[in-house]
C-alpha positions, 0 to 999 in steps of 0.5 A, spaced: 527 468 417 530 471 423 526 470 430 528 470 437 525 465 443 525 466 450 524 460 455 524 460 462 530 457 465 527 456 472 520 453 473 515 458 473 510 455 478 509 459 485 508 455 491 501 455 494 504 458 501 507 463 497 501 465 493 497 465 500 502 470 503 501 475 497 493 474 498 494 475 506 499 481 505 494 484 500 488 484 505 493 487 510 495 492 506 488 494 504 485 494 511 491 498 513 490 503 507 482 504 510 484 505 517 489 510 514 484 514 510 479 514 516 484 517 520 486 522 515 479 524 515 478 525 522 484 529 522 481 533 517 475 534 521 480 536 527 484 541 524 477 544 521 474 544 528 480 549 530 477 555 527 470 558 526 466 557 520 468 550 518 462 547 513 457 542 517 460 536 514 467 538 517 464 539 524 461 532 523 468 529 522 470 533 528 464 530 532 466 523 530 473 524 532 471 527 539 466 521 540 471 516 538 477 519 542 472 519 548 470 511 547 478 509 546 481 514 552 475 516 556 472 522 558 479 526 559 480 526 552 475 532 551 480 536 555 486 534 551 489 540 546 485 540 539 492 541 535 496 536 539 490 531 537 490 533 530 497 532 529 497 525 533 492 523 528 496 526 522 502 522 524 498 515 525 494 516 519 501 517 515 504 511 519 498 507 517 498 509 510 506 508 509 505 501 512 500 499 507 504 501 502 510 497 504 506 491 505 502 491 498 505 485 494 509 487 488 513 483 483 520 484 485 526 482 479 532 479 483 537 478 477 544 478 478 548 481 473 549 476 468 544 471 471 538 472 467 532 469 468 531 467 461 535 463 456 535 466 449 536 462 443 537 466 436 535 462 430 536 464 423 533 460 417 537 461 411 534 460 404 535 453 404 530 451 410 535 449 414 536 452 421 542 454 424 
């Protein structure tokens, strides 16, 4: 019977600090993703407010964006150009979602050519029961 087994060449445990770092990166990526989605929703609302005849729910998003802007930047925010505000929101949401994608923890295989993380052993059993 022919079979191949693989045995890890290095210990497979992950230090506690490294595992905690992965969890922290996951939480940060999730929060950045939520922020990016909220900014994108406000951006859609602001773009819809530029034209007439937008549905009520898009007008509600535009009003929420107006209120949030006035809370953050003061009453002068209402005088800013609507298209510029929409572009700034689009840029901020893109940056936030891109940073969330970068921060998301993922497994990385760093294997140099000829330096496999596994040691392979091939065993061939002949008819007499011996393994060579």
